[in-house]
C-alpha positions as CSV (number, residue, x, y, z in Angstrom):
1,M,0.0,0.0,0.0
2,K,1.2,3.5,-0.8
3,R,-0.1,7.1,-0.7
4,G,-0.1,9.4,-3.6
5,G,-0.1,12.5,-1.5
6,W,-1.7,14.2,1.6
7,G,-5.4,13.3,1.8
8,C,-5.3,10.5,-0.9
9,M,-6.8,7.2,0.1
10,P,-4.7,4.0,0.0
11,T,-4.8,2.3,-3.4
12,R,-3.6,-1.0,-4.8
13,R,-1.2,-1.3,-7.7
14,R,-2.9,-0.9,-11.0
15,P,-1.8,-1.3,-14.6
16,M,0.5,1.3,-16.0
17,H,-1.9,2.2,-18.8
18,D,-4.5,3.6,-16.3
19,N,-3.4,7.2,-16.7
20,G,-6.7,8.5,-15.1
21,E,-6.0,6.7,-11.8
22,K,-2.3,7.8,-11.8
23,R,-3.4,11.4,-12.2
24,G,-5.9,10.8,-9.4
25,R,-3.1,9.5,-7.1
26,R,-0.9,12.5,-7.9
27,S,-3.4,15.2,-7.4
28,M,-5.2,15.8,-4.1
29,F,-7.8,18.0,-5.8
30,R,-9.5,15.1,-7.6
31,S,-10.3,13.1,-4.5
32,L,-13.4,13.6,-2.4
33,R,-11.2,14.3,0.7
34,G,-9.2,16.9,-1.2
35,R,-12.3,18.6,-2.4
36,L,-13.9,18.6,1.1
37,M,-10.6,20.1,2.5
38,I,-10.5,22.8,-0.2
39,S,-14.2,23.6,0.4
40,F,-13.7,23.9,4.2
41,I,-10.5,25.9,3.9
42,G,-12.1,28.3,1.3
43,I,-15.1,28.9,3.5
44,A,-12.8,29.4,6.6
45,L,-10.6,31.9,4.6
46,M,-13.6,33.9,3.4
47,V,-15.1,34.0,6.9
48,M,-11.8,35.0,8.4
49,V,-11.0,37.7,5.8
50,V,-14.5,39.2,6.1
51,T,-14.4,39.1,9.9
52,V,-10.9,40.6,10.2
53,W,-11.5,43.2,7.6
54,T,-14.8,44.3,9.2
55,N,-13.4,44.3,12.7
56,L,-10.3,46.3,11.7
57,T,-12.4,48.8,9.8
58,L,-14.8,49.4,12.7
59,A,-11.9,49.5,15.2
60,R,-9.9,51.9,13.0
61,R,-13.0,54.2,12.7
62,A,-13.6,54.1,16.4
63,Y,-10.0,54.8,17.2
64,L,-9.8,57.7,14.7
65,D,-13.0,59.2,16.2
66,L,-11.6,58.9,19.7
67,A,-8.3,60.5,18.6
68,V,-10.1,63.4,16.9
69,R,-12.1,64.1,20.0
70,D,-9.0,63.9,22.1
71,I,-7.2,66.5,19.9
72,A,-10.4,68.6,20.0
73,Y,-10.3,68.5,23.8
74,M,-6.6,69.5,23.7
75,T,-7.4,72.4,21.3
76,D,-10.0,73.7,23.7
77,Q,-7.5,73.5,26.6
78,L,-4.9,75.3,24.4
79,V,-7.4,78.1,23.6
80,Q,-7.7,78.7,27.4
81,I,-4.0,79.2,27.5
82,V,-3.4,81.2,24.3
83,D,-6.4,83.6,24.8
84,P,-4.9,85.5,27.8
85,V,-1.6,85.8,26.0
86,A,-3.4,87.4,23.0
87,R,-5.2,89.9,25.3
88,R,-2.0,91.2,26.8
89,S,0.1,91.3,23.6
90,P,-0.1,94.7,21.9
91,N,1.0,93.4,18.4
92,V,1.6,90.3,16.4
93,Q,5.4,90.2,16.9
94,E,5.1,90.4,20.7
95,F,2.2,87.8,20.6
96,Y,4.5,85.5,18.6
97,Q,7.2,85.7,21.1
98,N,4.9,85.3,24.1
99,V,2.9,82.3,22.7
100,D,5.8,80.4,21.2
101,P,6.9,78.6,24.5
102,Y,3.3,77.3,25.1
103,M,3.1,76.1,21.5
104,R,6.4,74.3,21.6
105,A,5.6,72.8,25.0
106,M,2.4,71.3,23.6
107,Q,4.2,70.0,20.4
108,E,6.9,68.3,22.5
109,N,4.7,66.9,25.3
110,Y,1.7,65.8,23.2
111,F,2.9,65.0,19.7
112,R,6.7,64.2,19.7
113,K,6.5,62.3,23.0
114,W,4.3,59.7,21.2
115,G,6.2,59.8,17.9
116,M,3.7,62.1,16.1
117,T,4.4,65.0,13.8
118,G,1.4,67.2,14.5
119,Y,1.7,70.9,15.6
120,P,-0.6,73.9,16.5
121,F,-0.7,77.1,14.5
122,I,-2.8,80.3,14.4
123,L,-4.4,82.0,11.3
124,D,-6.8,84.9,10.9
125,R,-10.0,84.7,8.9
126,N,-8.2,85.9,5.8
127,G,-5.7,83.1,5.8
128,I,-2.8,85.2,7.1
129,V,-0.3,83.3,9.3
130,I,-0.2,84.7,12.9
131,Y,1.8,81.9,14.3
132,A,3.1,78.7,12.7
133,P,6.3,76.6,13.3
134,G,8.6,77.4,10.4
135,W,6.4,80.1,9.0
136,E,6.9,83.9,9.2
137,P,4.0,85.9,10.4
138,G,2.0,87.7,7.7
139,I,2.2,85.0,5.0
140,D,-1.0,84.5,3.1
141,T,-1.7,80.7,3.1
142,K,-4.1,81.1,0.2
143,R,-1.2,82.1,-2.1
144,A,1.3,79.8,-0.6
145,G,0.2,76.9,-2.8
146,E,-2.5,74.5,-3.8
147,Y,-2.6,72.8,-0.4
148,G,-2.8,76.1,1.5
149,R,-5.8,77.1,-0.7
150,R,-7.5,73.8,0.0
151,Q,-7.0,74.2,3.7
152,Y,-8.5,77.7,3.7
153,E,-11.5,76.5,1.7
154,K,-12.1,73.7,4.2
155,L,-12.0,76.2,7.1
156,Q,-14.5,78.4,5.3
157,S,-16.8,75.4,4.9
158,V,-17.0,75.0,8.7
159,N,-17.0,78.7,9.4
160,F,-13.6,78.5,11.1
161,N,-14.9,76.5,13.9
162,G,-14.9,72.7,13.7
163,T,-12.9,69.7,12.3
164,I,-11.6,69.6,8.8
165,F,-10.0,66.8,6.7
166,Y,-7.7,67.5,3.8
167,T,-4.5,66.5,2.1
168,W,-1.0,68.0,2.6
169,K,2.5,67.6,1.3
170,D,5.4,69.1,3.1
171,P,8.5,70.3,1.1
172,G,10.8,67.4,0.2
173,E,8.0,64.8,0.3
174,K,7.0,62.8,-2.9
175,H,3.4,62.0,-2.0
176,E,0.6,63.9,-0.3
177,R,-0.8,62.5,3.0
178,D,-4.2,62.7,4.7
179,K,-4.4,65.3,7.4
180,F,-7.0,66.8,9.7
181,A,-7.2,69.9,12.0
182,V,-9.4,71.2,14.8
183,A,-10.2,74.9,14.5
184,R,-11.3,77.2,17.4
185,P,-11.6,81.0,17.3
186,L,-10.0,82.9,20.3
187,P,-12.7,84.4,22.6
188,S,-10.8,87.7,23.0
189,N,-10.2,88.0,19.2
190,P,-12.6,86.0,17.1
191,N,-10.7,87.0,14.0
192,W,-7.8,84.8,15.1
193,I,-8.3,81.0,14.7
194,L,-6.3,78.5,16.7
195,L,-5.7,75.1,14.8
196,V,-4.2,71.9,16.0
197,S,-3.4,69.5,13.0
198,A,-2.1,66.0,12.8
199,Y,-1.6,63.3,10.1
200,T,-4.3,60.7,10.1
201,K,-2.3,57.5,9.4
202,D,1.1,58.5,10.6
203,D,0.0,60.2,13.8
204,L,-3.4,59.1,14.9
205,L,-3.4,55.5,13.6
206,L,0.2,54.9,14.6
207,A,-0.8,53.2,17.9
208,F,-3.4,51.1,16.0
209,K,-0.8,49.2,14.0
210,P,0.0,46.6,16.8
211,I,-3.7,45.8,17.0
212,E,-3.7,45.2,13.2
213,R,-0.7,42.9,13.4
214,L,-2.3,41.0,16.3
215,S,-5.5,40.6,14.4
216,I,-3.6,39.2,11.3
217,V,-1.7,36.7,13.5
218,I,-4.9,35.5,15.1
219,A,-6.5,35.1,11.7
220,I,-3.5,33.0,10.5
221,I,-3.7,30.8,13.5
222,A,-7.5,30.4,12.9
223,V,-6.9,29.4,9.3
224,V,-4.3,26.8,10.3
225,L,-6.7,25.3,12.9
226,A,-9.4,25.3,10.2
227,I,-7.0,23.4,7.8
228,V,-6.2,20.8,10.5
229,W,-9.9,20.4,11.4
230,S,-10.9,20.1,7.7
231,A,-8.2,17.4,7.3
232,V,-9.5,15.4,10.3
233,L,-13.2,15.9,9.3
234,S,-12.6,15.0,5.6
235,S,-10.6,11.9,6.7
236,R,-13.4,10.7,8.9
237,L,-16.0,11.4,6.2
238,T,-14.1,9.8,3.4
239,L,-12.8,6.7,5.2
240,P,-16.2,4.8,4.9
241,L,-16.5,5.9,1.3
242,R,-13.0,4.6,0.5
243,R,-13.9,1.2,2.1
244,L,-17.2,1.1,0.2
245,G,-15.3,2.0,-3.1
246,E,-12.8,-0.8,-2.7
247,A,-15.6,-3.3,-1.9
248,L,-17.6,-2.1,-5.0
249,K,-14.5,-2.4,-7.2
250,R,-13.9,-6.0,-6.1
251,I,-17.6,-6.8,-6.7
252,S,-17.4,-5.3,-10.2
253,Q,-14.5,-7.7,-10.9
254,G,-16.6,-10.7,-9.8
255,D,-15.2,-11.2,-6.3
256,L,-18.0,-11.4,-3.7
257,R,-15.6,-12.5,-1.0
258,V,-15.6,-9.0,0.5
259,D,-15.8,-8.3,4.3
260,R,-18.8,-6.5,5.8
261,L,-18.3,-2.8,6.4
262,N,-20.0,-3.0,9.9
263,L,-20.2,0.8,10.1
264,R,-21.5,2.4,13.4
265,G,-23.5,5.5,13.8
266,R,-26.8,7.0,12.6
267,D,-25.7,9.2,9.7
268,E,-26.4,8.7,6.0
269,L,-23.0,7.1,5.4
270,T,-23.7,4.4,8.1
271,Q,-27.2,3.7,6.6
272,M,-25.6,3.4,3.1
273,G,-22.9,0.9,4.6
274,R,-25.6,-1.2,6.2
275,A,-27.6,-1.3,3.0
276,F,-24.4,-2.3,1.1
277,D,-23.8,-5.2,3.6
278,E,-27.4,-6.4,3.1
279,M,-27.0,-6.2,-0.6
280,V,-23.9,-8.3,-0.6
281,D,-25.5,-10.9,1.6
282,Q,-28.6,-11.1,-0.7
283,L,-26.3,-11.2,-3.8
284,R,-24.3,-14.1,-2.4
285,H,-27.4,-16.1,-1.4
286,M,-29.1,-15.4,-4.8
287,L,-26.0,-16.4,-6.8
288,G,-25.6,-19.6,-4.7
289,R,-29.2,-20.6,-5.5
290,I,-28.7,-19.8,-9.2
291,H,-25.6,-21.9,-9.2
292,R,-27.3,-25.0,-7.7
293,A,-30.4,-24.5,-9.9
294,S,-28.2,-24.3,-13.1
295,E,-26.5,-27.6,-12.2
296,R,-29.9,-29.3,-11.8
297,L,-31.2,-27.6,-15.0
298,T,-28.2,-28.9,-17.0
299,K,-28.8,-32.6,-15.9
300,N,-32.6,-32.4,-16.5
301,S,-32.1,-30.8,-20.0
302,T,-29.7,-33.7,-20.9
303,D,-32.3,-36.3,-19.9
304,L,-35.1,-34.5,-21.8
305,S,-33.0,-34.3,-24.9
306,G,-32.5,-38.1,-24.9
307,A,-36.2,-38.8,-24.4
308,S,-37.1,-36.4,-27.3
309,N,-34.7,-38.1,-29.6
310,Q,-36.3,-41.5,-29.0
311,A,-39.8,-40.1,-29.6
312,A,-38.6,-38.5,-32.8
313,E,-37.4,-41.8,-34.2
314,A,-40.8,-43.5,-33.5
315,T,-42.8,-40.7,-35.1
316,T,-40.5,-40.8,-38.2
317,Q,-41.2,-44.5,-38.7
318,I,-45.0,-44.0,-38.4
319,S,-44.8,-41.1,-40.9
320,L,-43.0,-43.2,-43.5
321,A,-45.6,-46.0,-43.3
322,M,-48.5,-43.5,-43.7
323,Q,-46.8,-41.9,-46.6
324,Q,-46.5,-45.2,-48.4
325,V,-50.2,-45.9,-47.8
326,A,-51.2,-42.5,-49.1
327,A,-49.0,-42.8,-52.2
328,G,-51.5,-44.9,-54.1
329,A,-54.5,-42.9,-53.1
330,G,-52.7,-39.7,-54.0
331,E,-51.8,-41.1,-57.4
332,Q,-55.4,-42.0,-58.2
333,S,-56.6,-38.6,-57.0
334,R,-54.0,-36.8,-59.1
335,S,-55.0,-38.8,-62.2
336,A,-58.7,-37.8,-61.7
337,E,-57.7,-34.2,-61.1
338,L,-55.6,-34.1,-64.3
339,T,-58.5,-35.6,-66.3
340,V,-61.0,-33.1,-64.9
341,N,-58.5,-30.3,-65.5
342,A,-58.0,-31.4,-69.1
343,V,-61.7,-31.5,-69.7
344,E,-62.2,-28.1,-68.1
345,E,-59.4,-26.7,-70.2
346,L,-61.0,-28.2,-73.3
347,R,-64.4,-26.7,-72.4
348,A,-62.8,-23.4,-71.7
349,A,-61.0,-23.5,-75.0
350,I,-64.2,-24.3,-76.8
351,S,-65.9,-21.4,-75.0
352,Q,-63.1,-19.1,-76.0
353,I,-63.4,-20.3,-79.6
354,V,-67.1,-19.6,-79.6
355,E,-66.6,-16.1,-78.0
356,G,-63.7,-15.5,-80.5
357,A,-65.9,-16.4,-83.4
358,Q,-68.6,-14.1,-82.3
359,R,-66.2,-11.3,-81.7
360,Q,-64.6,-12.0,-85.1
361,R,-68.0,-11.8,-86.8
362,E,-68.7,-8.5,-85.1
363,H,-65.2,-7.2,-86.0
364,V,-65.6,-8.3,-89.6
365,H,-68.9,-6.3,-89.9
366,H,-67.3,-3.3,-88.2
367,V,-64.2,-3.5,-90.4
368,A,-66.4,-3.7,-93.5
369,E,-68.2,-0.6,-92.5
370,T,-65.0,1.2,-91.6
371,L,-63.4,0.3,-95.0
372,Q,-66.5,1.7,-96.8
373,K,-66.1,4.9,-94.9
374,T,-62.4,4.9,-95.6
375,S,-63.1,4.5,-99.3
376,V,-65.3,7.5,-99.2
377,D,-62.6,9.5,-97.3
378,A,-59.9,8.4,-99.8
379,N,-61.9,9.7,-102.7
380,T,-62.4,13.0,-100.8
381,T,-58.7,13.1,-100.0
382,A,-57.8,12.5,-103.7
383,R,-60.0,15.5,-104.7
384,A,-58.4,17.6,-102.0
385,A,-55.0,16.6,-103.2
386,D,-55.8,17.7,-106.7
387,A,-57.0,21.1,-105.3
388,V,-53.8,21.4,-103.2
389,G,-51.7,20.6,-106.3
390,E,-53.4,23.3,-108.3
391,A,-52.9,25.8,-105.4
392,A,-49.3,24.8,-105.1
393,L,-48.7,25.5,-108.9
394,R,-50.3,29.0,-108.6
395,T,-48.3,29.7,-105.4
396,L,-45.1,28.6,-107.3
397,E,-45.9,31.1,-110.1
398,L,-46.5,33.9,-107.6
399,A,-43.3,33.1,-105.8
400,E,-41.3,33.3,-109.0
401,T,-42.9,36.7,-109.9
402,G,-42.2,38.0,-106.3
403,G,-38.6,36.9,-106.5
404,Q,-38.1,38.8,-109.8
405,A,-39.7,41.9,-108.2
406,V,-37.4,41.6,-105.1
407,D,-34.4,41.3,-107.4
408,R,-35.4,44.6,-109.1
409,T,-35.9,46.2,-105.7
410,V,-32.5,45.1,-104.5
411,R,-30.8,46.6,-107.7
412,A,-32.8,49.8,-107.2
413,M,-31.8,50.0,-103.5
414,N,-28.1,49.5,-104.5
415,N,-28.4,52.4,-107.1
416,I,-30.0,54.6,-104.4
417,H,-27.2,53.7,-102.0
418,R,-24.5,54.7,-104.5
419,A,-26.3,57.9,-105.4
420,T,-26.8,58.8,-101.8
421,S,-23.1,58.1,-101.0
422,E,-22.1,60.5,-103.9
423,V,-24.5,63.2,-102.6
424,A,-23.0,62.8,-99.1
425,G,-19.5,63.2,-100.5
426,N,-20.4,66.3,-102.4
427,V,-22.1,67.8,-99.3
428,R,-19.0,67.0,-97.2
429,Q,-16.8,68.7,-99.8
430,L,-19.2,71.7,-99.7
431,G,-18.7,71.8,-95.9
432,R,-15.0,71.8,-96.3
433,E,-15.2,74.7,-98.9
434,S,-17.5,76.7,-96.5
435,Q,-14.8,76.3,-93.8
436,R,-12.3,77.8,-96.3
437,I,-14.7,80.7,-96.9
438,G,-14.8,81.2,-93.1
439,E,-11.0,81.4,-93.1
440,I,-11.0,84.0,-95.9
441,I,-13.7,86.0,-94.0
442,Q,-11.5,85.9,-90.9
443,L,-8.6,87.2,-93.0
444,I,-10.7,90.0,-94.4
445,N,-11.8,90.8,-90.8
446,D,-8.2,91.0,-89.7
447,I,-7.4,93.3,-92.6
448,A,-10.3,95.6,-91.6
449,E,-9.1,95.7,-88.0
450,Q,-5.6,96.6,-89.2
451,T,-7.1,99.3,-91.6
452,N,-9.2,100.7,-88.7
453,L,-6.0,100.9,-86.5
454,L,-4.1,102.6,-89.4
455,A,-7.0,105.1,-89.8
456,L,-7.0,105.8,-86.1
457,N,-3.2,106.4,-86.2
458,A,-3.7,108.7,-89.2
459,A,-6.4,110.7,-87.3
460,I,-4.0,111.1,-84.4
461,E,-1.2,112.3,-86.6
462,A,-3.6,114.7,-88.4
463,A,-4.7,116.1,-85.1
464,R,-1.0,116.7,-84.2
465,A,-0.5,118.5,-87.5
466,G,-3.3,120.9,-86.9
467,D,-4.7,122.9,-89.8
468,H,-2.3,121.2,-92.3
469,G,-3.6,117.8,-91.4
470,K,-7.4,118.5,-91.6
471,G,-7.7,117.1,-95.1
472,F,-5.7,114.0,-94.1
473,A,-8.0,113.6,-91.0
474,V,-11.1,113.6,-93.3
475,V,-9.6,111.0,-95.5
476,A,-8.6,108.9,-92.4
477,E,-12.2,109.2,-91.0
478,E,-13.6,107.9,-94.4
479,V,-11.1,105.1,-94.4
480,R,-12.1,104.2,-90.8
481,K,-15.8,104.1,-91.8
482,L,-15.0,101.9,-94.7
483,A,-13.0,99.6,-92.5
484,E,-15.9,99.5,-90.0
485,R,-18.4,98.7,-92.8
486,A,-16.0,96.0,-94.1
487,R,-15.8,94.5,-90.6
488,Q,-19.6,94.5,-90.2
489,A,-20.0,93.0,-93.7
490,T,-17.5,90.3,-92.8
491,E,-19.3,89.6,-89.6
492,E,-22.6,89.2,-91.5
493,I,-20.9,86.9,-94.0
494,A,-19.3,84.9,-91.2
495,S,-22.8,84.5,-89.6
496,L,-24.2,83.4,-93.0
497,V,-21.3,81.0,-93.6
498,S,-21.8,79.6,-90.0
499,T,-25.5,79.1,-90.8
500,I,-24.6,77.4,-94.1
501,Q,-22.0,75.2,-92.3
502,K,-24.5,74.2,-89.7
503,G,-27.1,73.4,-92.5
504,V,-24.4,71.4,-94.3
505,E,-23.6,69.5,-91.2
506,D,-27.4,68.7,-90.7
507,V,-27.6,67.7,-94.3
508,V,-24.6,65.5,-94.0
509,G,-26.1,63.9,-90.8
510,A,-29.4,63.3,-92.6
511,I,-27.6,61.9,-95.6
512,D,-25.6,59.6,-93.4
513,R,-28.8,58.4,-91.7
514,M,-30.4,58.0,-95.1
515,V,-27.4,56.0,-96.3
516,G,-27.8,53.7,-93.2
517,E,-31.5,53.3,-93.9
518,V,-30.8,52.6,-97.6
519,E,-28.2,50.0,-96.6
520,E,-30.7,48.4,-94.1
521,G,-33.4,48.4,-96.9
522,A,-31.0,46.8,-99.3
523,N,-30.1,44.1,-96.7
524,L,-33.8,43.5,-96.0
525,A,-34.5,43.3,-99.7
526,G,-31.7,40.8,-100.1
527,E,-33.0,38.7,-97.2
528,T,-36.5,38.9,-98.7
529,G,-35.2,37.7,-102.1
530,K,-33.4,34.9,-100.3
531,A,-36.6,34.0,-98.4
532,L,-38.7,34.0,-101.6
533,N,-36.1,31.8,-103.3
534,D,-36.4,29.3,-100.4
535,I,-40.2,29.5,-100.6
536,L,-39.9,28.8,-104.4
537,V,-37.8,25.7,-103.7
538,A,-40.2,24.6,-100.9
539,M,-43.2,25.0,-103.2
540,K,-41.6,23.0,-105.9
541,Q,-41.0,20.2,-103.4
542,T,-44.5,20.5,-102.1
543,N,-45.9,20.2,-105.6
544,E,-43.9,17.1,-106.2
545,K,-45.1,15.6,-102.9
546,V,-48.7,16.5,-103.6
547,T,-48.5,14.6,-106.9
548,V,-47.1,11.6,-105.1
549,I,-49.9,11.8,-102.4
550,R,-52.6,12.0,-105.1
551,Q,-51.2,8.9,-106.8
552,N,-51.0,7.0,-103.4
553,V,-54.6,7.9,-102.6
554,E,-55.9,6.6,-105.9
555,N,-54.0,3.3,-105.3
556,L,-55.4,3.1,-101.7
557,S,-58.9,3.5,-102.9
558,G,-58.5,0.5,-105.3
559,H,-57.0,-1.6,-102.5
560,I,-59.9,-0.7,-100.1
561,T,-62.4,-1.9,-102.7
562,E,-60.7,-5.3,-103.0
563,I,-60.6,-5.6,-99.1
564,V,-64.3,-4.9,-98.8
565,N,-65.1,-7.8,-101.3
566,L,-62.8,-10.1,-99.3
567,M,-64.4,-9.2,-95.9
568,G,-67.8,-10.3,-97.3
569,D,-66.4,-13.8,-97.9
570,L,-64.7,-13.8,-94.4
571,S,-68.1,-13.0,-92.8
572,Q,-69.7,-16.2,-94.2
573,V,-66.8,-18.4,-93.0
574,T,-67.1,-16.9,-89.5
575,E,-70.8,-17.7,-89.3
576,E,-70.0,-21.4,-90.1
577,N,-67.2,-21.6,-87.4
578,T,-69.6,-20.2,-84.8
579,A,-72.2,-22.9,-85.4
580,A,-69.6,-25.7,-85.1
581,A,-68.2,-24.3,-81.9
582,D,-71.7,-24.3,-80.3
583,R,-72.0,-28.0,-81.0
584,M,-68.6,-28.8,-79.5
585,T,-69.5,-26.8,-76.3
586,S,-72.6,-29.0,-75.7
587,L,-70.6,-32.2,-76.1
588,S,-67.8,-31.1,-73.7
589,N,-70.2,-30.3,-70.9
590,R,-71.6,-33.9,-70.9
591,V,-68.0,-35.4,-70.7
592,A,-67.0,-33.0,-67.9
593,K,-69.9,-34.1,-65.6
594,S,-68.9,-37.8,-65.9
595,I,-65.3,-37.1,-65.1
596,E,-66.2,-34.9,-62.1
597,Q,-68.1,-37.8,-60.5
598,V,-64.9,-40.0,-60.7
599,A,-62.8,-37.2,-59.3
600,A,-65.1,-36.7,-56.3
601,V,-64.6,-40.3,-55.2
602,A,-60.8,-40.1,-55.5
603,E,-60.7,-36.8,-53.6
604,E,-62.6,-38.3,-50.6
605,T,-60.1,-41.2,-50.5
606,A,-57.1,-38.8,-50.6
607,A,-58.6,-36.6,-47.9
608,S,-58.8,-39.5,-45.5
609,I,-55.2,-40.5,-46.0
610,E,-54.1,-36.8,-45.7
611,E,-55.8,-36.5,-42.3
612,I,-53.9,-39.6,-41.1
613,N,-50.6,-38.2,-42.5
614,A,-51.2,-34.8,-41.0
615,S,-51.7,-36.3,-37.5
616,S,-48.4,-38.1,-37.8
617,E,-46.6,-34.9,-39.0
618,D,-48.1,-33.0,-36.0
619,V,-46.6,-35.6,-33.6
620,N,-43.3,-35.4,-35.4
621,H,-43.2,-31.6,-35.3
622,A,-44.1,-31.7,-31.5
623,V,-41.2,-34.1,-30.8
624,K,-38.8,-32.0,-32.9
625,A,-39.9,-28.8,-31.1
626,M,-39.4,-30.6,-27.7
627,N,-36.0,-31.7,-28.8
628,E,-35.0,-28.2,-29.8
629,S,-36.4,-26.8,-26.6
630,A,-34.3,-29.4,-24.7
631,Q,-31.2,-28.4,-26.6
632,S,-31.9,-24.7,-26.0
633,L,-32.5,-25.3,-22.3
634,H,-29.3,-27.2,-22.1
635,K,-27.4,-24.3,-23.8
636,M,-29.1,-21.7,-21.5
637,A,-28.1,-23.8,-18.4
638,E,-24.5,-23.9,-19.6
639,E,-24.5,-20.1,-20.2
640,L,-26.0,-19.5,-16.7
641,A,-23.4,-21.7,-15.2
642,G,-20.7,-19.8,-17.0
643,L,-22.1,-16.5,-15.7
644,V,-22.2,-17.8,-12.2
645,K,-18.6,-19.0,-12.5
646,Q,-17.5,-15.4,-13.1
647,F,-18.3,-14.7,-9.4
648,Q,-16.0,-16.1,-6.7
649,L,-18.2,-17.6,-4.1
650,D,-17.7,-20.0,-1.2
651,I,-20.6,-22.3,-2.1
652,E,-20.9,-25.9,-0.8
653,A,-22.1,-28.6,-3.2
654,D,-25.7,-29.5,-3.2
655,P,-26.1,-33.1,-1.9
656,K,-29.1,-33.7,-4.2
657,A,-27.4,-32.5,-7.3
658,G,-25.4,-35.7,-7.9
659,Q,-28.1,-38.2,-7.0
660,P,-30.0,-40.1,-9.8
661,G,-33.3,-39.1,-8.3
662,G,-32.5,-35.5,-8.0
663,A,-34.2,-34.6,-11.3
664,T,-37.3,-36.8,-10.9
665,E,-39.8,-33.9,-10.8
666,E,-38.1,-32.0,-13.7
667,T,-37.9,-35.1,-16.0
668,A,-41.3,-36.7,-15.2
669,A,-43.2,-34.3,-17.4
670,P,-41.2,-34.9,-20.6
671,H,-41.3,-38.7,-20.2
672,G,-45.1,-38.6,-19.6
673,M,-45.5,-36.4,-22.7
674,V,-43.6,-38.8,-24.9
675,A,-45.6,-41.8,-23.6
676,A,-48.9,-40.0,-24.3
677,G,-47.8,-39.1,-27.8
678,A,-46.8,-42.7,-28.5
679,S,-50.1,-44.1,-27.3
680,R,-52.1,-41.6,-29.4
681,V,-50.1,-42.5,-32.6
682,S,-50.6,-46.3,-32.0
């Protein structure tokens, strides 16, 4: 026996391939004991943490409140000392010197004596320092920094009389600390405020740290005790379960030689152990009885199998004898049946011949009538074929005429297409010539502009010449007017040319569209001509086929006339066949009645023999079924014995199992059944 770890139950050696059980031995957290321990420890830790945190929080608050009230009391006492000094001091400097010994005495005896860093100081209602250790009188704390401003705002919030909490950071410190102060105005000078300040954690809660450490130590001791108690309790709870698990494992492997648990107590585990002990006792007793019953069942099934084999042999011999007796009667019955069947078939054949002759006669008449109608239809079809041939010839002539007209149309469309293309070329050339006219007009316009400029220059020079240049100025003015008229004329011509160019472009576009339409018309005319040619070819083929159809219809009409004549002869032959078939039917009916009487006697004889043979077969089947049941019973007894052998039991041998008379009751019924069957057969 070995342990896989603290809290694991003892286990036996198991195969190396059982990785799940190896991991179970290695890990405490997968066993019931480990889970119970973890649950108890987790609950204990939560309870301890919540309890310690709650108690420390409440104690810290109570201690802080007590310290604040103590400092408030010291502040009131200090006011009683400082107020007379303020009354007899004529100015701030003298007050500073007179009050300094009292302030230092309080700081030394109350704060530093207990390791605290608090101190008293005095401000006025405007935040001006009256007295403060390390501060010069007259300093405005509101402008001394962010922390001084916050302190002053807190004082204003309590109207300079009460307790304030704020943050403060002294020079050289990296982080700000929580601080509080108690403010009291002096009775003789309410404008002066006496404050006693201290740091919350470093001063007031300094004495509370030993209480916190003691609480943590007590919590750790309680957790250790909880772990020990959870280990003991989980061991006591899981020990019966481990014993029960080992016993169930042995039972699952077929070993019922397990010891009783014999648990004591009144809890659920004890009740489960007692129920397990009762279950094992009942299982042992039941398997013992099954084992003994399977042994008796095996012996009885063997005896039953032997008796059924003997009965089977006797019934087989009886069945063979009855079969030989029934052979003759069966042969006679079959011969009669064959004769009756032959007569019946003959009568049925004659009946079918009669019915066939009647149907043939009806069909002949119907076919004759149909052929007459077909002859009439053939004549009508021949006339229609002649009419279709004539219509096909007329259609052929019209198709040829239409093809010639389409050819002429195609040639005309081609001529229109060529003419239209020439017109489009000429119009495009006209457009290009109009563009050249526009260029010439632009040149004339440029010349007119230059002439106008020259006339303007000449007028300027004539104006400079005075009286000598008046005649030259008149000429220049005339030249300018002519240039202006030339410019206006060129503009009108340009406008007309532009209109002509636009019209030419429209005409070119219309001609291009007309050319496209002409091309499309030519294509359609070509396709129409092709279609008419195809129609012409199809009509020629149709005319030829109509001629063939007309000839075939004429030949068919002649053949139908011949068939009608032959059908008249066939109708007379059918009438004669029908009369002969009626006479054969009457004769076959009389023969069938005689043969049926002989067959009835043979059937009665065969039925009697079959009843005897059926009785022997029933006996044989019963014996075979009993033999099969005995063999199945023997097999089931062997399987039951094999199942029982899988369990290891301390079972004593049944003294009656090996005696010859031990299976008397079990084998009496089969032997009696065989004897009764044999007597009934005999």
